[in-house]
PDBQT receptor file of N, H, CA, C and O in Angstrom, charges set to zero:
ATOM      1  N   MET A   1      -5.188  14.631  -5.753  1.00  0.00    +0.000 N 
ATOM      2  CA  MET A   1      -3.949  13.960  -6.033  1.00  0.00    +0.000 C 
ATOM      3  C   MET A   1      -4.100  13.217  -7.362  1.00  0.00    +0.000 C 
ATOM      4  O   MET A   1      -5.131  12.598  -7.626  1.00  0.00    +0.000 OA
ATOM      5  N   ARG A   2      -3.074  13.288  -8.178  1.00  0.00    +0.000 N 
ATOM      6  H   ARG A   2      -2.237  13.791  -7.963  1.00  0.00    +0.000 HD
ATOM      7  CA  ARG A   2      -3.083  12.614  -9.474  1.00  0.00    +0.000 C 
ATOM      8  C   ARG A   2      -2.064  11.487  -9.456  1.00  0.00    +0.000 C 
ATOM      9  O   ARG A   2      -0.908  11.687  -9.084  1.00  0.00    +0.000 OA
ATOM     10  N   LEU A   3      -2.495  10.318  -9.855  1.00  0.00    +0.000 N 
ATOM     11  H   LEU A   3      -3.434  10.155 -10.158  1.00  0.00    +0.000 HD
ATOM     12  CA  LEU A   3      -1.613   9.163  -9.967  1.00  0.00    +0.000 C 
ATOM     13  C   LEU A   3      -1.031   9.152 -11.377  1.00  0.00    +0.000 C 
ATOM     14  O   LEU A   3      -1.767   9.077 -12.361  1.00  0.00    +0.000 OA
ATOM     15  N   ILE A   4       0.280   9.225 -11.463  1.00  0.00    +0.000 N 
ATOM     16  H   ILE A   4       0.877   9.285 -10.663  1.00  0.00    +0.000 HD
ATOM     17  CA  ILE A   4       0.952   9.286 -12.763  1.00  0.00    +0.000 C 
ATOM     18  C   ILE A   4       1.348   7.896 -13.244  1.00  0.00    +0.000 C 
ATOM     19  O   ILE A   4       1.160   7.560 -14.413  1.00  0.00    +0.000 OA
ATOM     20  N   SER A   5       1.896   7.089 -12.337  1.00  0.00    +0.000 N 
ATOM     21  H   SER A   5       2.048   7.362 -11.387  1.00  0.00    +0.000 HD
ATOM     22  CA  SER A   5       2.292   5.733 -12.711  1.00  0.00    +0.000 C 
ATOM     23  C   SER A   5       2.250   4.824 -11.491  1.00  0.00    +0.000 C 
ATOM     24  O   SER A   5       2.221   5.286 -10.350  1.00  0.00    +0.000 OA
ATOM     25  N   LEU A   6       2.246   3.525 -11.757  1.00  0.00    +0.000 N 
ATOM     26  H   LEU A   6       2.269   3.151 -12.684  1.00  0.00    +0.000 HD
ATOM     27  CA  LEU A   6       2.216   2.522 -10.698  1.00  0.00    +0.000 C 
ATOM     28  C   LEU A   6       3.135   1.385 -11.104  1.00  0.00    +0.000 C 
ATOM     29  O   LEU A   6       3.046   0.873 -12.220  1.00  0.00    +0.000 OA
ATOM     30  N   GLY A   7       4.012   0.993 -10.202  1.00  0.00    +0.000 N 
ATOM     31  H   GLY A   7       4.084   1.408  -9.295  1.00  0.00    +0.000 HD
ATOM     32  CA  GLY A   7       4.888  -0.147 -10.443  1.00  0.00    +0.000 C 
ATOM     33  C   GLY A   7       4.636  -1.222  -9.400  1.00  0.00    +0.000 C 
ATOM     34  O   GLY A   7       4.649  -0.942  -8.202  1.00  0.00    +0.000 OA
ATOM     35  N   LEU A   8       4.409  -2.445  -9.847  1.00  0.00    +0.000 N 
ATOM     36  H   LEU A   8       4.398  -2.673 -10.821  1.00  0.00    +0.000 HD
ATOM     37  CA  LEU A   8       4.205  -3.575  -8.943  1.00  0.00    +0.000 C 
ATOM     38  C   LEU A   8       5.283  -4.613  -9.219  1.00  0.00    +0.000 C 
ATOM     39  O   LEU A   8       5.509  -4.988 -10.369  1.00  0.00    +0.000 OA
ATOM     40  N   GLU A   9       5.941  -5.073  -8.176  1.00  0.00    +0.000 N 
ATOM     41  H   GLU A   9       5.757  -4.769  -7.241  1.00  0.00    +0.000 HD
ATOM     42  CA  GLU A   9       6.994  -6.074  -8.293  1.00  0.00    +0.000 C 
ATOM     43  C   GLU A   9       6.695  -7.212  -7.330  1.00  0.00    +0.000 C 
ATOM     44  O   GLU A   9       6.695  -7.015  -6.115  1.00  0.00    +0.000 OA
ATOM     45  N   ASN A  10       6.439  -8.407  -7.867  1.00  0.00    +0.000 N 
ATOM     46  H   ASN A  10       6.440  -8.567  -8.854  1.00  0.00    +0.000 HD
ATOM     47  CA  ASN A  10       6.121  -9.588  -7.053  1.00  0.00    +0.000 C 
ATOM     48  C   ASN A  10       4.980  -9.318  -6.069  1.00  0.00    +0.000 C 
ATOM     49  O   ASN A  10       5.081  -9.651  -4.888  1.00  0.00    +0.000 OA
ATOM     50  N   PHE A  11       3.913  -8.723  -6.555  1.00  0.00    +0.000 N 
ATOM     51  H   PHE A  11       3.831  -8.453  -7.514  1.00  0.00    +0.000 HD
ATOM     52  CA  PHE A  11       2.735  -8.428  -5.741  1.00  0.00    +0.000 C 
ATOM     53  C   PHE A  11       1.580  -9.259  -6.270  1.00  0.00    +0.000 C 
ATOM     54  O   PHE A  11       1.000  -8.948  -7.310  1.00  0.00    +0.000 OA
ATOM     55  N   ARG A  12       1.255 -10.315  -5.545  1.00  0.00    +0.000 N 
ATOM     56  H   ARG A  12       1.726 -10.567  -4.700  1.00  0.00    +0.000 HD
ATOM     57  CA  ARG A  12       0.230 -11.283  -5.951  1.00  0.00    +0.000 C 
ATOM     58  C   ARG A  12       0.528 -11.803  -7.352  1.00  0.00    +0.000 C 
ATOM     59  O   ARG A  12       1.622 -12.326  -7.564  1.00  0.00    +0.000 OA
ATOM     60  N   GLN A  13      -0.374 -11.692  -8.317  1.00  0.00    +0.000 N 
ATOM     61  H   GLN A  13      -1.263 -11.268  -8.145  1.00  0.00    +0.000 HD
ATOM     62  CA  GLN A  13      -0.101 -12.257  -9.637  1.00  0.00    +0.000 C 
ATOM     63  C   GLN A  13       0.716 -11.337 -10.541  1.00  0.00    +0.000 C 
ATOM     64  O   GLN A  13       1.011 -11.704 -11.678  1.00  0.00    +0.000 OA
ATOM     65  N   HIS A  14       1.082 -10.163 -10.063  1.00  0.00    +0.000 N 
ATOM     66  H   HIS A  14       0.842  -9.865  -9.139  1.00  0.00    +0.000 HD
ATOM     67  CA  HIS A  14       1.881  -9.220 -10.857  1.00  0.00    +0.000 C 
ATOM     68  C   HIS A  14       3.361  -9.422 -10.535  1.00  0.00    +0.000 C 
ATOM     69  O   HIS A  14       3.843  -8.975  -9.494  1.00  0.00    +0.000 OA
ATOM     70  N   LYS A  15       4.072 -10.093 -11.427  1.00  0.00    +0.000 N 
ATOM     71  H   LYS A  15       3.681 -10.456 -12.272  1.00  0.00    +0.000 HD
ATOM     72  CA  LYS A  15       5.507 -10.330 -11.212  1.00  0.00    +0.000 C 
ATOM     73  C   LYS A  15       6.303  -9.050 -11.439  1.00  0.00    +0.000 C 
ATOM     74  O   LYS A  15       7.167  -8.703 -10.634  1.00  0.00    +0.000 OA
ATOM     75  N   SER A  16       6.019  -8.361 -12.515  1.00  0.00    +0.000 N 
ATOM     76  H   SER A  16       5.317  -8.643 -13.169  1.00  0.00    +0.000 HD
ATOM     77  CA  SER A  16       6.666  -7.091 -12.817  1.00  0.00    +0.000 C 
ATOM     78  C   SER A  16       5.720  -6.302 -13.723  1.00  0.00    +0.000 C 
ATOM     79  O   SER A  16       5.627  -6.565 -14.922  1.00  0.00    +0.000 OA
ATOM     80  N   THR A  17       5.026  -5.340 -13.134  1.00  0.00    +0.000 N 
ATOM     81  H   THR A  17       5.101  -5.126 -12.160  1.00  0.00    +0.000 HD
ATOM     82  CA  THR A  17       4.017  -4.576 -13.872  1.00  0.00    +0.000 C 
ATOM     83  C   THR A  17       4.276  -3.088 -13.699  1.00  0.00    +0.000 C 
ATOM     84  O   THR A  17       4.467  -2.612 -12.580  1.00  0.00    +0.000 OA
ATOM     85  N   GLU A  18       4.283  -2.357 -14.798  1.00  0.00    +0.000 N 
ATOM     86  H   GLU A  18       4.128  -2.744 -15.707  1.00  0.00    +0.000 HD
ATOM     87  CA  GLU A  18       4.434  -0.903 -14.787  1.00  0.00    +0.000 C 
ATOM     88  C   GLU A  18       3.267  -0.322 -15.571  1.00  0.00    +0.000 C 
ATOM     89  O   GLU A  18       3.061  -0.669 -16.734  1.00  0.00    +0.000 OA
ATOM     90  N   ILE A  19       2.500   0.568 -14.932  1.00  0.00    +0.000 N 
ATOM     91  H   ILE A  19       2.668   0.850 -13.987  1.00  0.00    +0.000 HD
ATOM     92  CA  ILE A  19       1.340   1.187 -15.571  1.00  0.00    +0.000 C 
ATOM     93  C   ILE A  19       1.522   2.699 -15.534  1.00  0.00    +0.000 C 
ATOM     94  O   ILE A  19       1.791   3.270 -14.477  1.00  0.00    +0.000 OA
ATOM     95  N   HIS A  20       1.376   3.344 -16.681  1.00  0.00    +0.000 N 
ATOM     96  H   HIS A  20       1.157   2.880 -17.539  1.00  0.00    +0.000 HD
ATOM     97  CA  HIS A  20       1.416   4.804 -16.767  1.00  0.00    +0.000 C 
ATOM     98  C   HIS A  20      -0.004   5.281 -17.071  1.00  0.00    +0.000 C 
ATOM     99  O   HIS A  20      -0.613   4.858 -18.053  1.00  0.00    +0.000 OA
ATOM    100  N   PHE A  21      -0.520   6.160 -16.223  1.00  0.00    +0.000 N 
ATOM    101  H   PHE A  21      -0.026   6.503 -15.425  1.00  0.00    +0.000 HD
ATOM    102  CA  PHE A  21      -1.892   6.634 -16.357  1.00  0.00    +0.000 C 
ATOM    103  C   PHE A  21      -1.917   7.950 -17.132  1.00  0.00    +0.000 C 
ATOM    104  O   PHE A  21      -1.231   8.899 -16.752  1.00  0.00    +0.000 OA
ATOM    105  N   PRO A  22      -2.698   8.021 -18.215  1.00  0.00    +0.000 N 
ATOM    106  CA  PRO A  22      -2.817   9.271 -18.969  1.00  0.00    +0.000 C 
ATOM    107  C   PRO A  22      -3.684  10.279 -18.207  1.00  0.00    +0.000 C 
ATOM    108  O   PRO A  22      -4.324   9.936 -17.212  1.00  0.00    +0.000 OA
ATOM    109  N   ASN A  23      -3.696  11.505 -18.681  1.00  0.00    +0.000 N 
ATOM    110  H   ASN A  23      -3.177  11.783 -19.488  1.00  0.00    +0.000 HD
ATOM    111  CA  ASN A  23      -4.592  12.510 -18.101  1.00  0.00    +0.000 C 
ATOM    112  C   ASN A  23      -6.031  12.088 -18.345  1.00  0.00    +0.000 C 
ATOM    113  O   ASN A  23      -6.334  11.435 -19.343  1.00  0.00    +0.000 OA
ATOM    114  N   GLY A  24      -6.913  12.461 -17.433  1.00  0.00    +0.000 N 
ATOM    115  H   GLY A  24      -6.667  12.992 -16.621  1.00  0.00    +0.000 HD
ATOM    116  CA  GLY A  24      -8.323  12.143 -17.603  1.00  0.00    +0.000 C 
ATOM    117  C   GLY A  24      -8.714  10.869 -16.892  1.00  0.00    +0.000 C 
ATOM    118  O   GLY A  24      -8.029  10.414 -15.976  1.00  0.00    +0.000 OA
ATOM    119  N   LEU A  25      -9.815  10.304 -17.322  1.00  0.00    +0.000 N 
ATOM    120  H   LEU A  25     -10.371  10.674 -18.067  1.00  0.00    +0.000 HD
ATOM    121  CA  LEU A  25     -10.387   9.111 -16.712  1.00  0.00    +0.000 C 
ATOM    122  C   LEU A  25      -9.701   7.857 -17.248  1.00  0.00    +0.000 C 
ATOM    123  O   LEU A  25      -9.442   7.743 -18.446  1.00  0.00    +0.000 OA
ATOM    124  N   THR A  26      -9.411   6.920 -16.351  1.00  0.00    +0.000 N 
ATOM    125  H   THR A  26      -9.622   7.012 -15.377  1.00  0.00    +0.000 HD
ATOM    126  CA  THR A  26      -8.765   5.668 -16.734  1.00  0.00    +0.000 C 
ATOM    127  C   THR A  26      -9.628   4.493 -16.301  1.00  0.00    +0.000 C 
ATOM    128  O   THR A  26     -10.104   4.457 -15.166  1.00  0.00    +0.000 OA
ATOM    129  N   GLY A  27      -9.832   3.542 -17.186  1.00  0.00    +0.000 N 
ATOM    130  H   GLY A  27      -9.445   3.571 -18.107  1.00  0.00    +0.000 HD
ATOM    131  CA  GLY A  27     -10.546   2.310 -16.859  1.00  0.00    +0.000 C 
ATOM    132  C   GLY A  27      -9.570   1.142 -16.868  1.00  0.00    +0.000 C 
ATOM    133  O   GLY A  27      -8.593   1.143 -17.616  1.00  0.00    +0.000 OA
ATOM    134  N   ILE A  28      -9.841   0.150 -16.033  1.00  0.00    +0.000 N 
ATOM    135  H   ILE A  28     -10.635   0.149 -15.424  1.00  0.00    +0.000 HD
ATOM    136  CA  ILE A  28      -9.007  -1.051 -15.983  1.00  0.00    +0.000 C 
ATOM    137  C   ILE A  28      -9.877  -2.222 -16.423  1.00  0.00    +0.000 C 
ATOM    138  O   ILE A  28     -10.845  -2.573 -15.748  1.00  0.00    +0.000 OA
ATOM    139  N   LEU A  29      -9.532  -2.822 -17.550  1.00  0.00    +0.000 N 
ATOM    140  H   LEU A  29      -8.746  -2.538 -18.099  1.00  0.00    +0.000 HD
ATOM    141  CA  LEU A  29     -10.304  -3.920 -18.121  1.00  0.00    +0.000 C 
ATOM    142  C   LEU A  29      -9.446  -5.172 -18.204  1.00  0.00    +0.000 C 
ATOM    143  O   LEU A  29      -8.236  -5.092 -18.419  1.00  0.00    +0.000 OA
ATOM    144  N   GLY A  30     -10.076  -6.327 -18.034  1.00  0.00    +0.000 N 
ATOM    145  H   GLY A  30     -11.059  -6.392 -17.859  1.00  0.00    +0.000 HD
ATOM    146  CA  GLY A  30      -9.349  -7.582 -18.182  1.00  0.00    +0.000 C 
ATOM    147  C   GLY A  30     -10.220  -8.759 -17.812  1.00  0.00    +0.000 C 
ATOM    148  O   GLY A  30     -11.309  -8.600 -17.261  1.00  0.00    +0.000 OA
ATOM    149  N   ALA A  31      -9.729  -9.936 -18.122  1.00  0.00    +0.000 N 
ATOM    150  H   ALA A  31      -8.844 -10.065 -18.570  1.00  0.00    +0.000 HD
ATOM    151  CA  ALA A  31     -10.453 -11.172 -17.821  1.00  0.00    +0.000 C 
ATOM    152  C   ALA A  31     -10.463 -11.430 -16.316  1.00  0.00    +0.000 C 
ATOM    153  O   ALA A  31      -9.689 -10.838 -15.564  1.00  0.00    +0.000 OA
ATOM    154  N   ASN A  32     -11.359 -12.329 -15.892  1.00  0.00    +0.000 N 
ATOM    155  H   ASN A  32     -11.988 -12.810 -16.503  1.00  0.00    +0.000 HD
ATOM    156  CA  ASN A  32     -11.393 -12.727 -14.483  1.00  0.00    +0.000 C 
ATOM    157  C   ASN A  32     -10.038 -13.305 -14.085  1.00  0.00    +0.000 C 
ATOM    158  O   ASN A  32      -9.439 -14.079 -14.831  1.00  0.00    +0.000 OA
ATOM    159  N   GLY A  33      -9.565 -12.920 -12.905  1.00  0.00    +0.000 N 
ATOM    160  H   GLY A  33     -10.052 -12.291 -12.299  1.00  0.00    +0.000 HD
ATOM    161  CA  GLY A  33      -8.298 -13.432 -12.403  1.00  0.00    +0.000 C 
ATOM    162  C   GLY A  33      -7.062 -12.790 -12.993  1.00  0.00    +0.000 C 
ATOM    163  O   GLY A  33      -5.953 -13.273 -12.765  1.00  0.00    +0.000 OA
ATOM    164  N   SER A  34      -7.222 -11.704 -13.752  1.00  0.00    +0.000 N 
ATOM    165  H   SER A  34      -8.123 -11.311 -13.938  1.00  0.00    +0.000 HD
ATOM    166  CA  SER A  34      -6.070 -11.075 -14.396  1.00  0.00    +0.000 C 
ATOM    167  C   SER A  34      -5.374 -10.039 -13.522  1.00  0.00    +0.000 C 
ATOM    168  O   SER A  34      -4.296  -9.560 -13.876  1.00  0.00    +0.000 OA
ATOM    169  N   GLY A  35      -5.977  -9.681 -12.373  1.00  0.00    +0.000 N 
ATOM    170  H   GLY A  35      -6.853 -10.069 -12.085  1.00  0.00    +0.000 HD
ATOM    171  CA  GLY A  35      -5.308  -8.763 -11.455  1.00  0.00    +0.000 C 
ATOM    172  C   GLY A  35      -5.863  -7.353 -11.395  1.00  0.00    +0.000 C 
ATOM    173  O   GLY A  35      -5.199  -6.455 -10.876  1.00  0.00    +0.000 OA
ATOM    174  N   LYS A  36      -7.053  -7.137 -11.910  1.00  0.00    +0.000 N 
ATOM    175  H   LYS A  36      -7.592  -7.866 -12.332  1.00  0.00    +0.000 HD
ATOM    176  CA  LYS A  36      -7.649  -5.791 -11.873  1.00  0.00    +0.000 C 
ATOM    177  C   LYS A  36      -7.844  -5.311 -10.440  1.00  0.00    +0.000 C 
ATOM    178  O   LYS A  36      -7.466  -4.190 -10.102  1.00  0.00    +0.000 OA
ATOM    179  N   SER A  37      -8.427  -6.146  -9.608  1.00  0.00    +0.000 N 
ATOM    180  H   SER A  37      -8.735  -7.057  -9.882  1.00  0.00    +0.000 HD
ATOM    181  CA  SER A  37      -8.666  -5.767  -8.207  1.00  0.00    +0.000 C 
ATOM    182  C   SER A  37      -7.358  -5.599  -7.452  1.00  0.00    +0.000 C 
ATOM    183  O   SER A  37      -7.263  -4.765  -6.551  1.00  0.00    +0.000 OA
ATOM    184  N   THR A  38      -6.354  -6.382  -7.811  1.00  0.00    +0.000 N 
ATOM    185  H   THR A  38      -6.432  -7.059  -8.543  1.00  0.00    +0.000 HD
ATOM    186  CA  THR A  38      -5.050  -6.267  -7.165  1.00  0.00    +0.000 C 
ATOM    187  C   THR A  38      -4.443  -4.893  -7.417  1.00  0.00    +0.000 C 
ATOM    188  O   THR A  38      -3.816  -4.319  -6.527  1.00  0.00    +0.000 OA
ATOM    189  N   ILE A  39      -4.623  -4.363  -8.617  1.00  0.00    +0.000 N 
ATOM    190  H   ILE A  39      -5.133  -4.829  -9.341  1.00  0.00    +0.000 HD
ATOM    191  CA  ILE A  39      -4.128  -3.017  -8.929  1.00  0.00    +0.000 C 
ATOM    192  C   ILE A  39      -4.815  -1.994  -8.031  1.00  0.00    +0.000 C 
ATOM    193  O   ILE A  39      -4.157  -1.116  -7.472  1.00  0.00    +0.000 OA
ATOM    194  N   LEU A  40      -6.129  -2.103  -7.891  1.00  0.00    +0.000 N 
ATOM    195  H   LEU A  40      -6.664  -2.816  -8.345  1.00  0.00    +0.000 HD
ATOM    196  CA  LEU A  40      -6.866  -1.171  -7.031  1.00  0.00    +0.000 C 
ATOM    197  C   LEU A  40      -6.468  -1.329  -5.567  1.00  0.00    +0.000 C 
ATOM    198  O   LEU A  40      -6.368  -0.336  -4.846  1.00  0.00    +0.000 OA
ATOM    199  N   GLU A  41      -6.239  -2.567  -5.116  1.00  0.00    +0.000 N 
ATOM    200  H   GLU A  41      -6.320  -3.374  -5.701  1.00  0.00    +0.000 HD
ATOM    201  CA  GLU A  41      -5.811  -2.804  -3.738  1.00  0.00    +0.000 C 
ATOM    202  C   GLU A  41      -4.422  -2.225  -3.488  1.00  0.00    +0.000 C 
ATOM    203  O   GLU A  41      -4.159  -1.707  -2.403  1.00  0.00    +0.000 OA
ATOM    204  N   ALA A  42      -3.540  -2.304  -4.463  1.00  0.00    +0.000 N 
ATOM    205  H   ALA A  42      -3.754  -2.726  -5.345  1.00  0.00    +0.000 HD
ATOM    206  CA  ALA A  42      -2.203  -1.729  -4.321  1.00  0.00    +0.000 C 
ATOM    207  C   ALA A  42      -2.281  -0.209  -4.189  1.00  0.00    +0.000 C 
ATOM    208  O   ALA A  42      -1.579   0.384  -3.370  1.00  0.00    +0.000 OA
ATOM    209  N   ILE A  43      -3.132   0.415  -4.992  1.00  0.00    +0.000 N 
ATOM    210  H   ILE A  43      -3.702  -0.067  -5.658  1.00  0.00    +0.000 HD
ATOM    211  CA  ILE A  43      -3.302   1.872  -4.910  1.00  0.00    +0.000 C 
ATOM    212  C   ILE A  43      -3.893   2.250  -3.554  1.00  0.00    +0.000 C 
ATOM    213  O   ILE A  43      -3.394   3.164  -2.897  1.00  0.00    +0.000 OA
ATOM    214  N   ALA A  44      -4.942   1.563  -3.131  1.00  0.00    +0.000 N 
ATOM    215  H   ALA A  44      -5.347   0.821  -3.665  1.00  0.00    +0.000 HD
ATOM    216  CA  ALA A  44      -5.579   1.858  -1.843  1.00  0.00    +0.000 C 
ATOM    217  C   ALA A  44      -4.616   1.609  -0.691  1.00  0.00    +0.000 C 
ATOM    218  O   ALA A  44      -4.546   2.410   0.242  1.00  0.00    +0.000 OA
ATOM    219  N   GLY A  45      -3.876   0.508  -0.748  1.00  0.00    +0.000 N 
ATOM    220  H   GLY A  45      -3.933  -0.142  -1.505  1.00  0.00    +0.000 HD
ATOM    221  CA  GLY A  45      -2.919   0.194   0.308  1.00  0.00    +0.000 C 
ATOM    222  C   GLY A  45      -1.832   1.238   0.426  1.00  0.00    +0.000 C 
ATOM    223  O   GLY A  45      -1.413   1.581   1.532  1.00  0.00    +0.000 OA
ATOM    224  N   HIS A  46      -1.370   1.748  -0.705  1.00  0.00    +0.000 N 
ATOM    225  H   HIS A  46      -1.710   1.469  -1.603  1.00  0.00    +0.000 HD
ATOM    226  CA  HIS A  46      -0.348   2.797  -0.675  1.00  0.00    +0.000 C 
ATOM    227  C   HIS A  46      -0.915   4.092  -0.088  1.00  0.00    +0.000 C 
ATOM    228  O   HIS A  46      -0.246   4.759   0.701  1.00  0.00    +0.000 OA
ATOM    229  N   CYS A  47      -2.127   4.444  -0.464  1.00  0.00    +0.000 N 
ATOM    230  H   CYS A  47      -2.671   3.902  -1.105  1.00  0.00    +0.000 HD
ATOM    231  CA  CYS A  47      -2.746   5.672   0.046  1.00  0.00    +0.000 C 
ATOM    232  C   CYS A  47      -3.001   5.596   1.551  1.00  0.00    +0.000 C 
ATOM    233  O   CYS A  47      -2.933   6.606   2.252  1.00  0.00    +0.000 OA
ATOM    234  N   MET A  48      -3.296   4.387   2.039  1.00  0.00    +0.000 N 
ATOM    235  H   MET A  48      -3.351   3.567   1.469  1.00  0.00    +0.000 HD
ATOM    236  CA  MET A  48      -3.574   4.215   3.468  1.00  0.00    +0.000 C 
ATOM    237  C   MET A  48      -2.354   3.716   4.239  1.00  0.00    +0.000 C 
ATOM    238  O   MET A  48      -2.419   3.519   5.452  1.00  0.00    +0.000 OA
ATOM    239  N   ALA A  49      -1.240   3.511   3.531  1.00  0.00    +0.000 N 
ATOM    240  H   ALA A  49      -1.186   3.671   2.546  1.00  0.00    +0.000 HD
ATOM    241  CA  ALA A  49       0.021   3.056   4.133  1.00  0.00    +0.000 C 
ATOM    242  C   ALA A  49      -0.156   1.763   4.919  1.00  0.00    +0.000 C 
ATOM    243  O   ALA A  49       0.319   1.636   6.048  1.00  0.00    +0.000 OA
ATOM    244  N   ILE A  50      -0.858   0.790   4.296  1.00  0.00    +0.000 N 
ATOM    245  H   ILE A  50      -1.244   0.892   3.379  1.00  0.00    +0.000 HD
ATOM    246  CA  ILE A  50      -1.006  -0.525   4.922  1.00  0.00    +0.000 C 
ATOM    247  C   ILE A  50      -0.523  -1.595   3.956  1.00  0.00    +0.000 C 
ATOM    248  O   ILE A  50      -0.487  -1.369   2.747  1.00  0.00    +0.000 OA
ATOM    249  N   SER A  51      -0.158  -2.737   4.473  1.00  0.00    +0.000 N 
ATOM    250  H   SER A  51      -0.188  -2.920   5.455  1.00  0.00    +0.000 HD
ATOM    251  CA  SER A  51       0.302  -3.839   3.645  1.00  0.00    +0.000 C 
ATOM    252  C   SER A  51      -0.861  -4.762   3.325  1.00  0.00    +0.000 C 
ATOM    253  O   SER A  51      -1.587  -5.188   4.224  1.00  0.00    +0.000 OA
ATOM    254  N   LEU A  52      -1.040  -5.072   2.049  1.00  0.00    +0.000 N 
ATOM    255  H   LEU A  52      -0.451  -4.727   1.319  1.00  0.00    +0.000 HD
ATOM    256  CA  LEU A  52      -2.095  -5.984   1.619  1.00  0.00    +0.000 C 
ATOM    257  C   LEU A  52      -1.515  -7.281   1.075  1.00  0.00    +0.000 C 
ATOM    258  O   LEU A  52      -2.263  -8.167   0.661  1.00  0.00    +0.000 OA
ATOM    259  N   ALA A  53      -0.206  -7.404   1.070  1.00  0.00    +0.000 N 
ATOM    260  H   ALA A  53       0.402  -6.685   1.406  1.00  0.00    +0.000 HD
ATOM    261  CA  ALA A  53       0.441  -8.602   0.500  1.00  0.00    +0.000 C 
ATOM    262  C   ALA A  53       0.383  -9.765   1.454  1.00  0.00    +0.000 C 
ATOM    263  O   ALA A  53       0.877 -10.848   1.138  1.00  0.00    +0.000 OA
TER     264      ALA A  53
């Protein structure tokens, strides 16, 4: 399965975030507390159909 884009609305520290993933490998970089793990939790939660909010 290929993830093309991700939209987060009022999910933890992401008030309104839209991410478009290019082909190939994607890395998520940022300072501590910027929401990197939240992005991964949103993807995992969607794949497992569970709520993490």
